[in-house]
C-alpha positions as CSV (number, residue, x, y, z in Angstrom):
1,M,-0.1,0.0,0.2
2,S,1.3,3.4,-1.2
3,F,0.6,7.0,-0.3
4,R,0.1,9.8,-2.9
5,L,-0.2,13.6,-2.0
6,S,-1.3,15.7,-4.7
7,I,-0.7,19.6,-4.7
8,F,-2.9,22.0,-6.5
9,K,-3.0,25.8,-7.2
10,D,-5.8,27.7,-9.0
11,G,-6.9,24.1,-10.1
12,E,-3.5,23.2,-11.8
13,K,-1.7,20.4,-10.1
14,Q,1.5,21.7,-9.1
15,Q,3.4,18.9,-7.4
16,E,2.7,15.0,-6.6
17,V,4.6,13.1,-3.9
18,I,4.5,9.6,-2.8
19,L,4.8,9.4,0.9
20,D,7.3,7.4,2.6
21,P,6.3,6.1,6.2
22,E,9.9,6.3,7.2
23,K,10.2,10.0,6.8
24,T,8.3,13.1,8.6
25,Y,7.5,15.7,5.8
26,I,7.8,19.6,6.4
27,V,5.4,21.7,4.1
28,G,6.3,25.3,3.6
29,R,8.0,28.1,1.6
30,A,11.5,27.4,2.9
31,E,13.8,26.3,0.7
32,D,15.0,23.6,2.9
33,S,11.5,22.2,3.2
34,D,10.9,18.3,2.3
35,I,8.0,19.9,0.1
36,V,8.5,23.4,-1.0
37,L,5.5,25.5,-2.0
38,V,6.0,28.6,-3.8
39,A,6.1,31.8,-1.8
40,D,2.7,33.3,-1.5
41,R,1.0,35.2,1.1
42,G,-0.5,33.0,3.9
43,V,2.1,30.0,3.5
44,S,4.5,30.3,6.4
45,R,8.2,29.3,5.9
46,Q,7.2,25.8,8.1
47,H,3.5,25.3,7.5
48,L,2.5,21.7,7.9
49,K,4.1,18.5,9.2
50,L,3.0,15.4,7.9
51,S,4.0,12.2,9.7
52,W,3.3,8.2,10.0
53,N,1.9,7.2,13.3
54,G,1.8,3.3,12.4
55,S,-1.8,3.0,11.2
56,F,-2.5,6.3,9.3
57,W,-0.9,9.9,8.3
58,L,-1.3,13.0,10.4
59,V,-1.1,16.4,9.2
60,E,-0.4,19.0,11.7
61,S,-0.3,22.8,11.4
62,L,2.7,24.6,12.4
63,S,2.2,28.1,11.5
64,R,1.2,30.6,14.2
65,Y,-0.7,32.9,11.8
66,G,-1.3,30.5,8.6
67,E,-4.4,28.2,8.2
68,L,-5.6,25.0,7.8
69,Y,-8.7,24.1,6.6
70,F,-10.8,21.0,6.1
71,G,-14.4,20.9,5.0
72,R,-15.8,24.5,5.8
73,G,-13.9,24.7,8.8
74,K,-10.6,25.4,10.4
75,V,-8.4,22.8,11.9
76,T,-5.1,22.4,13.7
77,E,-4.6,18.7,12.9
78,L,-6.2,15.9,10.7
79,E,-5.8,12.4,10.6
80,L,-5.9,11.9,6.9
81,Q,-8.1,8.7,5.0
82,D,-8.3,7.8,1.5
83,G,-9.6,10.8,-0.8
84,F,-9.3,13.5,2.1
85,R,-8.9,17.1,0.5
86,F,-7.6,20.1,2.6
87,D,-6.6,23.5,1.9
88,V,-3.7,25.9,2.9
89,P,-5.0,28.6,0.7
90,P,-4.1,29.0,-2.0
91,Y,-3.1,25.7,-2.3
92,E,-5.1,22.4,-2.2
93,F,-3.7,19.0,-1.0
94,S,-5.5,15.7,-2.2
95,F,-4.4,12.4,-0.4
96,E,-5.0,9.0,-2.0
97,V,-3.9,5.4,-1.0
98,F,-3.5,2.9,-3.7
99,E,-1.6,0.0,-4.4
100,S,2.0,0.6,-5.8
101,S,3.6,-1.5,-8.8
102,L,7.4,-1.6,-9.4
103,N,7.2,1.0,-12.2
104,E,5.3,3.2,-9.8
105,F,8.5,4.4,-8.3
106,S,12.1,5.5,-9.8
107,E,15.2,5.5,-7.5
108,G,16.0,8.2,-5.4
109,N,13.0,10.3,-6.2
110,D,9.9,10.6,-4.3
111,A,7.9,12.9,-6.8
112,R,6.6,11.8,-10.1
113,S,4.0,13.3,-12.7
114,L,0.6,11.8,-13.8
115,S,0.7,8.8,-16.2
116,L,-1.1,9.4,-19.2
117,V,-2.6,6.1,-19.1
118,P,-4.1,5.4,-15.7
119,Q,-3.5,2.5,-13.4
120,V,-6.3,0.5,-12.4
121,R,-6.9,-2.7,-9.9
122,S,-7.9,-5.6,-11.8
123,S,-10.3,-8.1,-10.1
124,Q,-7.3,-10.4,-9.1
125,G,-5.6,-7.5,-7.0
126,G,-2.7,-6.7,-9.6
127,E,-2.2,-3.7,-12.0
128,N,-3.5,-3.4,-15.3
129,S,-2.9,-0.3,-17.5
130,Y,-5.8,1.2,-19.2
131,S,-5.0,-0.4,-22.5
132,D,-5.9,-4.0,-21.3
133,M,-9.1,-4.4,-22.8
134,D,-9.7,-8.0,-21.8
135,R,-11.2,-6.7,-18.8
136,T,-13.9,-4.0,-18.0
137,Q,-12.2,-1.3,-15.7
138,V,-13.8,1.8,-13.9
139,I,-11.5,4.5,-14.0
140,S,-12.3,8.0,-11.9
141,L,-11.5,11.1,-14.3
142,P,-11.6,14.5,-13.3
143,T,-14.5,16.5,-14.6
144,T,-15.6,20.1,-15.1
145,A,-19.0,21.3,-14.5
146,Y,-20.9,23.1,-16.8
147,L,-24.4,25.1,-16.4
148,K,-26.2,25.3,-20.1
149,V,-29.0,27.9,-20.0
150,L,-31.9,26.8,-22.7
151,D,-34.6,29.3,-24.0
152,Q,-38.3,28.4,-24.2
153,S,-38.0,26.5,-27.5
154,G,-35.1,24.1,-26.0
155,E,-32.2,25.8,-27.7
156,E,-29.0,26.5,-25.8
157,T,-28.3,30.3,-25.5
158,Q,-25.4,30.2,-23.0
159,I,-23.3,28.1,-21.1
160,F,-21.3,28.7,-17.8
161,Q,-18.4,26.8,-16.6
162,L,-18.4,26.2,-13.1
163,E,-14.7,26.8,-11.9
164,G,-14.1,27.0,-7.9
165,Q,-16.1,26.1,-5.1
166,S,-19.5,28.1,-5.1
167,W,-21.6,29.8,-7.8
168,V,-24.5,31.9,-7.2
169,A,-27.2,32.5,-10.0
170,G,-29.5,35.7,-10.2
171,R,-29.7,39.2,-11.5
172,E,-27.1,40.6,-9.2
173,S,-23.8,41.6,-11.3
174,S,-21.7,40.0,-8.6
175,C,-23.2,36.7,-9.2
176,A,-21.2,34.1,-10.9
177,I,-23.9,32.9,-12.9
178,L,-25.5,36.1,-14.0
179,M,-28.8,35.6,-15.3
180,D,-30.0,39.4,-15.9
181,H,-34.0,38.5,-16.4
182,T,-36.9,39.6,-14.4
183,E,-37.9,35.8,-13.7
184,F,-34.8,35.6,-11.5
185,S,-34.2,37.1,-8.3
186,R,-31.1,38.9,-7.4
187,R,-29.8,36.2,-5.7
188,H,-31.9,33.2,-6.9
189,F,-29.9,29.8,-6.2
190,E,-26.6,28.5,-5.0
191,I,-24.5,25.6,-6.2
192,Q,-21.5,24.6,-4.2
193,M,-18.8,21.7,-4.6
194,Q,-18.4,19.8,-1.3
195,R,-16.1,16.7,-1.4
196,D,-16.3,16.2,-5.0
197,A,-20.1,16.2,-4.7
198,F,-22.3,19.1,-6.3
199,L,-25.0,20.7,-4.1
200,I,-27.8,23.1,-4.8
201,R,-30.2,25.2,-2.6
202,D,-32.6,27.9,-3.2
203,L,-31.8,31.3,-1.8
204,G,-35.5,32.3,-0.8
205,S,-36.3,33.4,-4.4
206,S,-39.4,34.9,-5.4
207,N,-40.3,32.5,-8.3
208,G,-38.6,29.4,-6.8
209,T,-36.3,26.9,-8.3
210,M,-37.7,23.6,-9.7
211,L,-35.0,20.8,-9.7
212,N,-36.2,17.8,-12.4
213,G,-39.7,19.2,-12.1
214,Q,-39.8,19.1,-8.0
215,A,-39.7,22.4,-5.9
216,L,-36.0,22.9,-4.7
217,S,-35.9,24.0,-0.8
218,N,-33.2,26.0,0.9
219,E,-31.8,23.0,2.0
220,W,-28.7,21.6,0.1
221,T,-29.7,18.9,-2.5
222,A,-27.4,16.8,-4.5
223,L,-26.8,17.7,-8.3
224,A,-26.1,15.0,-10.9
225,S,-25.1,15.6,-14.2
226,G,-28.2,15.8,-16.4
227,D,-30.4,17.3,-14.1
228,V,-32.7,20.1,-15.3
229,L,-33.2,23.4,-13.3
230,T,-36.3,25.5,-14.2
231,V,-36.8,29.1,-13.2
232,G,-40.1,30.2,-14.7
233,T,-40.0,29.9,-18.3
234,W,-35.8,29.6,-18.3
235,S,-34.5,25.8,-18.1
236,L,-30.7,25.1,-17.1
237,Q,-29.0,21.9,-17.6
238,F,-26.2,20.7,-15.4
239,E,-23.6,18.7,-17.0
240,L,-20.3,16.9,-15.7
241,R,-17.8,16.7,-18.6
242,D,-14.2,15.1,-18.8
243,S,-11.8,18.0,-18.2
244,M,-8.7,15.9,-18.6
245,F,-9.0,14.7,-22.3
246,D,-7.6,17.5,-24.1
247,R,-4.6,17.9,-21.3
248,Q,-4.0,14.2,-21.5
249,L,-3.7,14.6,-25.7
250,Q,-1.2,17.5,-25.1
251,E,1.1,15.5,-22.2
252,I,1.7,13.0,-25.0
253,P,5.5,12.6,-25.6
254,D,6.2,13.9,-29.4
255,H,8.5,10.9,-29.8
256,M,5.4,8.5,-29.0
257,R,3.0,10.2,-31.3
258,S,2.3,8.5,-34.6
259,P,4.6,9.2,-37.3
260,I,2.5,7.9,-40.2
261,L,0.5,10.4,-42.3
262,Y,-2.4,8.9,-44.0
263,T,-3.2,9.3,-47.8
264,S,-5.8,7.9,-50.1
265,E,-3.3,5.6,-51.3
266,A,-1.3,3.9,-48.4
267,A,0.1,5.0,-44.9
268,V,3.6,6.4,-45.5
269,P,6.0,7.6,-42.7
270,K,6.6,11.5,-43.2
271,I,10.4,11.1,-42.9
272,F,10.7,9.0,-46.4
273,G,9.2,11.7,-48.3
274,D,8.1,10.5,-51.8
275,R,10.0,7.1,-51.2
276,N,7.6,4.3,-50.7
277,P,8.8,2.2,-47.7
278,L,6.5,-0.3,-49.0
279,D,9.0,-1.1,-51.8
280,I,11.5,-2.6,-49.6
281,P,12.0,-6.0,-50.3
282,S,12.8,-7.4,-47.1
283,V,9.3,-6.8,-45.7
284,A,7.1,-9.4,-47.2
285,A,3.2,-9.6,-46.7
286,P,2.1,-12.7,-44.5
287,Y,0.7,-15.7,-46.7
288,F,-2.4,-17.3,-45.3
289,P,-2.8,-20.9,-46.4
290,G,-6.0,-21.7,-48.4
291,E,-6.2,-18.2,-50.1
292,D,-4.9,-16.1,-52.7
293,P,-1.8,-14.3,-52.2
294,L,-2.5,-10.3,-51.7
295,P,-1.5,-8.3,-54.6
296,S,1.3,-6.3,-54.3
297,M,1.2,-2.6,-53.4
298,G,2.4,-1.8,-57.1
299,A,-0.7,-3.9,-58.5
300,M,-3.0,-2.0,-56.2
301,K,-1.4,1.6,-57.4
302,S,-2.1,0.6,-60.9
303,G,-5.9,0.3,-60.1
304,N,-6.5,-3.8,-59.9
305,R,-8.9,-3.2,-57.1
306,N,-11.4,-5.1,-58.3
307,K,-10.0,-8.7,-58.2
308,G,-11.1,-9.8,-54.9
309,V,-8.6,-7.6,-52.8
310,N,-9.0,-8.4,-49.2
311,W,-9.1,-5.1,-47.4
312,V,-8.5,-6.9,-44.0
313,R,-5.4,-8.0,-44.8
314,M,-4.0,-5.2,-46.8
315,L,-4.5,-3.1,-43.4
316,I,-2.5,-6.0,-41.6
317,I,0.0,-5.3,-44.2
318,C,0.2,-1.7,-43.6
319,L,0.5,-2.0,-40.0
320,V,3.3,-4.8,-40.3
321,V,5.3,-2.6,-42.7
322,G,4.8,0.3,-40.9
323,G,6.1,-1.2,-37.5
324,G,8.8,-2.5,-39.4
325,V,9.8,0.9,-40.8
326,Y,9.5,2.3,-37.3
327,Y,11.5,-0.4,-35.8
328,L,14.1,0.5,-38.3
329,M,13.9,4.3,-37.9
330,E,14.6,3.6,-34.1
331,N,17.6,1.2,-34.6
332,G,19.2,2.0,-37.9
333,Q,18.8,5.8,-38.7
334,S,21.4,8.2,-37.8
335,P,20.6,10.2,-34.7
336,N,20.3,13.3,-36.5
337,A,17.5,12.0,-39.0
338,A,14.4,12.5,-36.9
339,P,15.2,15.9,-35.4
340,V,15.4,17.2,-39.0
341,A,12.3,16.1,-40.1
342,Q,10.6,17.2,-36.5
343,Q,11.8,20.6,-37.4
344,A,10.1,20.8,-40.9
345,L,7.0,20.0,-39.2
346,S,4.0,22.9,-38.5
347,P,2.7,22.7,-34.8
348,F,-0.5,21.3,-36.5
349,E,1.4,18.6,-38.4
350,K,3.2,17.2,-35.0
351,L,-0.4,16.2,-33.9
352,A,-1.5,12.8,-33.9
353,P,-4.1,12.4,-37.0
354,Q,-6.6,11.7,-34.2
355,Q,-5.9,15.5,-32.6
356,Q,-5.7,16.9,-36.1
357,Q,-9.1,15.8,-36.8
358,Y,-10.0,16.9,-33.6
359,V,-8.6,20.4,-34.3
360,K,-10.4,20.6,-37.6
361,D,-13.9,19.4,-36.4
362,T,-13.6,22.0,-33.2
363,Y,-12.9,25.0,-35.8
364,R,-15.9,23.9,-38.0
365,L,-17.9,23.9,-35.0
366,A,-16.5,27.1,-33.5
367,D,-17.0,28.9,-36.7
368,Q,-20.8,27.5,-37.0
369,L,-21.7,28.5,-33.6
370,F,-20.3,32.0,-34.1
371,K,-22.1,32.5,-37.4
372,E,-25.2,31.3,-35.2
373,G,-24.8,34.0,-32.7
374,R,-23.8,31.5,-30.1
375,Y,-20.5,33.2,-29.2
376,E,-19.9,32.1,-25.6
377,M,-20.0,28.5,-26.9
378,A,-18.0,29.5,-29.9
379,R,-15.1,30.8,-27.6
380,Q,-15.2,27.6,-25.5
381,E,-14.5,25.6,-28.7
382,V,-11.5,27.9,-30.0
383,T,-10.1,27.7,-26.0
384,K,-10.0,23.9,-26.7
385,I,-8.2,24.4,-29.9
386,H,-5.6,26.9,-28.3
387,Q,-5.0,24.0,-25.5
388,L,-3.6,22.2,-28.4
389,L,-2.3,24.6,-30.7
390,P,-1.1,28.4,-30.3
391,F,-3.5,29.0,-33.3
392,Y,-5.2,27.3,-36.1
393,E,-6.3,29.1,-39.4
394,D,-8.2,32.5,-38.3
395,S,-8.7,30.9,-34.5
396,K,-7.2,33.8,-32.7
397,N,-9.4,36.3,-34.8
398,L,-12.4,34.1,-34.0
399,E,-11.6,34.1,-30.3
400,K,-11.2,38.0,-30.4
401,L,-14.5,38.5,-32.1
402,S,-16.4,36.1,-29.9
403,G,-15.0,37.8,-26.9
404,V,-16.0,41.4,-28.4
405,A,-19.4,40.1,-29.3
406,I,-20.2,38.6,-26.0
407,Q,-19.3,41.6,-24.2
408,T,-21.4,43.5,-27.0
409,Q,-24.3,41.1,-26.0
410,I,-23.6,41.6,-22.4
411,E,-23.7,45.5,-22.6
412,Q,-26.9,45.2,-24.7
413,Q,-28.9,42.9,-22.5
414,R,-27.8,45.5,-19.2
415,A,-28.9,48.2,-21.4
416,E,-32.3,46.3,-22.5
417,A,-33.0,45.6,-18.7
418,R,-32.3,49.3,-17.6
419,Q,-34.7,50.5,-20.3
420,K,-37.3,47.9,-19.0
421,E,-36.6,48.7,-15.3
422,Q,-36.8,52.4,-16.1
423,A,-40.2,51.9,-18.0
424,E,-41.5,49.6,-15.3
425,M,-40.5,52.3,-12.5
426,E,-42.5,55.1,-14.9
427,E,-45.5,53.1,-14.9
428,K,-45.7,52.4,-11.3
429,I,-45.1,55.9,-10.3
430,Q,-47.6,57.4,-12.7
431,K,-50.1,54.7,-11.3
432,T,-49.3,55.7,-7.7
433,V,-49.6,59.2,-8.1
434,A,-53.1,59.1,-10.3
435,E,-54.7,57.0,-7.2
436,C,-53.1,59.5,-4.6
437,R,-54.7,62.2,-6.6
438,R,-58.3,60.4,-6.7
439,R,-58.1,60.0,-2.6
440,L,-57.2,63.6,-2.4
441,K,-60.0,64.7,-4.5
442,T,-62.3,62.6,-2.7
443,N,-61.8,63.3,1.0
444,G,-59.4,66.2,1.2
445,D,-57.2,64.1,3.7
446,T,-53.8,65.6,3.1
447,S,-52.3,64.0,6.2
448,A,-52.3,60.5,4.7
449,M,-50.6,61.7,1.5
450,D,-47.2,60.7,2.6
451,D,-48.1,57.1,3.1
452,C,-49.8,57.0,-0.2
453,L,-46.9,58.3,-2.1
454,N,-44.2,56.6,0.2
455,P,-43.9,53.4,-2.3
456,V,-42.7,55.5,-5.3
457,I,-40.8,58.5,-3.3
458,V,-38.0,56.2,-2.7
459,L,-37.5,55.4,-6.7
460,S,-37.6,58.8,-7.8
461,P,-38.0,61.8,-5.0
462,E,-37.7,64.5,-7.7
463,H,-40.0,63.0,-10.2
464,P,-42.4,66.1,-11.8
465,A,-45.2,63.9,-11.3
466,I,-44.8,63.3,-7.3
467,V,-43.4,67.1,-7.2
468,A,-46.3,68.6,-8.7
469,L,-48.9,66.4,-6.4
470,R,-47.1,67.4,-3.5
471,A,-47.5,71.0,-4.2
472,E,-50.9,70.3,-4.5
473,V,-51.0,69.1,-1.1
474,D,-49.0,72.1,0.3
475,Q,-51.1,74.4,-1.2
476,M,-54.6,72.7,0.2
477,N,-52.9,72.8,3.8
478,T,-51.8,76.5,3.1
479,E,-55.3,77.4,2.5
480,R,-56.7,75.3,5.2
481,L,-55.0,77.4,7.9
482,A,-55.0,81.2,7.6
483,R,-52.8,82.8,5.2
484,E,-50.9,84.7,7.5
485,E,-50.1,82.0,9.8
486,Q,-46.8,80.5,9.5
487,R,-46.1,76.8,8.9
488,A,-44.1,76.7,12.4
489,E,-47.1,78.4,14.3
490,Y,-49.3,75.8,13.0
491,R,-47.2,72.8,14.3
492,A,-47.3,74.8,17.4
493,L,-50.9,74.8,17.7
494,V,-51.0,71.3,16.7
495,R,-48.9,69.8,19.7
496,R,-50.9,72.2,22.0
497,Q,-53.8,70.5,20.9
498,K,-52.4,67.0,21.3
499,A,-51.2,68.0,25.1
500,L,-54.7,69.0,26.0
501,Y,-55.7,65.6,24.8
502,E,-52.8,63.6,26.8
503,K,-53.9,65.6,29.9
504,A,-57.6,64.5,29.7
505,R,-56.3,61.1,29.2
506,K,-54.2,61.2,32.4
507,V,-57.2,62.6,34.4
508,A,-59.5,60.1,33.2
509,H,-57.1,57.3,34.5
510,S,-56.3,58.9,37.9
511,G,-59.3,61.2,38.5
512,T,-62.8,61.1,38.9
513,A,-65.6,60.6,36.2
514,L,-66.7,64.2,36.3
515,E,-63.2,65.4,36.2
516,A,-62.3,63.6,33.4
517,I,-65.4,64.7,31.2
518,E,-64.3,68.2,32.0
519,A,-61.0,67.5,30.9
520,Y,-62.1,66.0,27.6
521,R,-64.5,68.7,27.2
522,T,-61.8,71.5,27.2
523,V,-60.5,69.5,24.4
524,V,-63.9,69.5,22.4
525,K,-64.1,73.2,23.3
526,S,-60.4,73.9,21.7
527,R,-60.4,75.9,18.7
528,L,-57.0,74.9,18.1
529,P,-55.8,72.8,14.8
530,D,-56.8,69.2,14.9
531,P,-55.3,67.1,12.1
532,K,-55.1,64.1,14.3
533,G,-58.8,64.0,15.1
534,F,-58.5,64.7,18.9
535,R,-61.9,66.2,19.2
536,V,-63.6,63.6,17.7
537,K,-61.8,61.1,20.1
538,S,-62.4,63.5,23.0
539,S,-66.3,63.5,22.5
540,R,-66.0,59.5,22.5
541,E,-64.4,59.3,25.5
542,I,-66.8,61.7,27.1
543,A,-69.9,59.6,25.8
544,S,-68.2,56.3,27.1
545,I,-67.8,57.7,30.6
546,Q,-71.5,59.0,30.6
547,Q,-72.8,55.9,29.7
548,T,-70.8,54.0,32.4
549,M,-72.2,56.5,34.9
550,A,-75.6,55.8,33.9
551,E,-75.3,52.3,33.8
552,K,-74.0,52.4,37.4
553,Q,-76.6,54.8,38.6
554,A,-79.5,52.7,37.2
555,V,-78.1,49.8,39.8
556,F,-78.4,52.0,42.5
557,K,-82.0,53.7,41.4
558,K,-83.1,50.1,41.4
559,E,-82.1,49.7,44.7
560,V,-84.0,52.6,45.7
561,D,-87.2,51.5,44.2
562,E,-86.9,48.3,46.0
563,A,-86.2,49.5,49.3
564,V,-89.3,52.1,48.9
565,Q,-91.6,49.2,48.2
566,K,-90.5,47.9,51.7
567,S,-90.8,51.1,53.4
568,D,-87.1,50.5,54.3
569,Y,-86.5,54.1,53.5
570,K,-83.0,54.3,55.3
571,A,-82.0,51.7,52.5
572,A,-83.4,53.8,49.7
573,V,-81.7,57.0,51.2
574,I,-78.2,55.0,51.2
575,A,-78.9,53.6,47.7
576,I,-79.8,57.1,46.3
577,K,-76.8,58.9,48.3
578,K,-74.2,56.4,46.1
579,A,-76.2,57.1,42.7
580,I,-75.6,61.1,43.5
581,A,-72.0,60.3,44.4
582,I,-71.5,59.2,40.7
583,N,-72.9,62.3,39.4
584,P,-73.3,65.0,42.1
585,E,-74.7,67.4,39.5
586,D,-77.6,65.5,38.9
587,E,-80.5,67.6,40.7
588,T,-82.9,65.1,39.9
589,L,-81.5,62.6,42.3
590,K,-81.1,65.4,44.8
591,G,-84.5,65.8,44.6
592,K,-85.2,62.3,45.1
593,K,-83.0,62.1,48.3
594,Q,-85.0,64.8,49.9
595,S,-88.1,63.2,49.6
596,L,-86.9,60.2,50.9
597,L,-85.6,61.6,53.9
598,N,-89.0,63.3,54.5
599,E,-90.7,59.7,54.4
600,L,-88.2,58.6,57.0
601,K,-88.6,61.6,59.1
602,K,-92.2,60.9,59.4
603,Q,-91.5,57.2,60.3
604,M,-88.8,58.6,63.1
605,Q,-91.2,60.9,64.3
606,T,-93.9,58.5,65.3
607,L,-91.0,56.8,67.2
608,Y,-89.7,59.4,68.7
609,Q,-93.0,60.9,70.2
610,E,-93.9,57.4,71.4
611,G,-90.5,57.4,73.4
612,I,-91.4,61.2,74.9
613,L,-94.9,59.7,76.1
614,E,-93.1,56.9,77.4
615,E,-90.7,59.3,79.4
616,S,-93.3,61.3,80.8
617,V,-95.1,58.5,82.4
618,G,-91.9,57.1,83.9
619,E,-91.4,54.3,81.5
620,V,-87.6,55.5,80.9
621,E,-86.4,51.9,79.7
622,T,-89.2,51.8,77.1
623,A,-88.4,55.1,75.8
624,K,-84.7,54.2,75.5
625,G,-85.5,51.5,73.2
626,K,-88.0,53.6,71.2
627,W,-84.9,56.0,70.5
628,K,-82.0,53.2,69.8
629,K,-84.6,51.8,67.0
630,I,-84.6,55.4,65.7
631,L,-80.6,55.2,65.5
632,E,-81.0,51.8,63.8
633,S,-83.6,52.8,61.2
634,S,-82.7,56.2,60.4
635,V,-79.6,58.2,59.0
636,P,-77.5,60.7,60.6
637,E,-78.7,63.8,58.7
638,E,-82.2,62.7,59.4
639,D,-83.7,65.4,62.4
640,Y,-85.4,62.3,64.9
641,Y,-81.9,60.6,64.4
642,K,-80.1,63.7,66.1
643,K,-82.8,64.3,68.8
644,A,-82.7,60.3,70.2
645,R,-79.1,60.6,70.1
646,I,-79.4,63.4,72.6
647,K,-82.1,61.8,74.5
648,L,-79.8,58.8,74.9
649,K,-76.8,60.7,75.8
650,K,-79.0,62.3,78.5
651,Y,-79.2,58.9,80.0
652,G,-75.6,58.0,79.6
653,I,-75.8,56.2,76.4
654,E,-73.2,57.2,73.5
């Protein structure tokens, strides 16, 4: 089992180190570090330490100020497992565990570059190259994510290559996926790459986001290649593509590229020029028993192609001859022969035939996409060509024109969006101003005009329609007040009116009902400006207090009537006194009280006179009883109550 540490910067692999468990590695920008990182802000001289503890590799942060990140958080140490990725910005590290083979290492060298042909484990546990086609092999290839924008007809209008870790889609200019359309919110949805997996979530957009026809929530959801996002009438398709194909083609060494140029007649190595290596007598075509021998190359050139030529055997002959010639080239030619031939080749001619065809097809596709107005896709295709060649035909100019066209489209879309936004704003302002003017003419309520205009004032405070309406409002307020009054005086009067109302409210909470009524009446009688309607509110409060008083008095009046029916005038007088206490200004109740006292007096007069008579005949105790009954049956303000108390005091009774 072996361990590989790959180091990336800006998505490009910088180093690859095969870790030796017998060693401890120091990672940093110091030249004596075991793994040297190019000096960069945030990287210390000795930043990390990697060590084997017997069962796993441990990475520790040595930097006092630098950072070590794993996942979405900062850590100080990390136990590495197969597939773990950690970061020391701007560097990214990838740790792998793999089965080593003999050709995996070179003596005295810990680091090696990626092999063009990936190595995979066979079902028996050994290592097989990708070229071994006898078994089915699974190879994990690096991928690049793309997001294709489709219009209502399903045509691809734009494509975004997702580079980095996080991408936000929306109308904001800062969004990585800029969708300057009204159906998109300013920040609509977000895509993130976490641990080599792509996730997506909605950012609380107004129109929502559909993932394969299902509503997307604000929780992270897995995103797979081929998934379709829908926002209103727009569709966006997510794709993962192999990003290593073009790079692997470029990494093929020149001496391993096929030296054969294919012509309509035969495959002839370039270095032979017009000479035909197939005429070499030492190379013979194989003969298959039981069949006619194959015709010679001369016979084929003469046009004798209709006499049962077996093209399969012809292809075998070409391969055998080509291999023989290549063998002669490698072993029999002088060292200077190949370099001379290579110097005569252009960059395009140095490519393998498959690469040349790929360049031609890609260029034709880019040219066609440009003519169709699909400039972003055209530029991407040209970029693929330039990864193999500095230029091809007019590719440089095509790339430049595509960039200019894309920028023009962007500016045009932005201008159209600004015009549309301006038109929508103008329409909203006109409608709002018209509605506010209608309300003003209907009820003349100028105090609510600011609330009515607030939604559009923030859009354009100096818009002519808004300024005109506010001028009308000011004019109406000026006419409502005396022309000679100043606006400051008017505000002061309004504050005085409010102060009167607030004072009445305090009295209502702490004073008597009559005091509260009087305070509210002061507000009602006031002639001060009353834009807030305090007079109306005070009138309502007065009516409410009076109704409460009347309800309480009604209870006591009922008690009075019930007591009178029982001839219990003392209880009647007490009840009427309670009713009068509620409203001392009620003259009707005062008259009722006096009438009840007169009736009570008549009752007490009889008892008092009976007591006097008993006293005159010497029945003093009987007289005392009569007078005590008067104290029990009458009230202090009644005349005979007072006389009876005087008589009792005479006999020493208080």
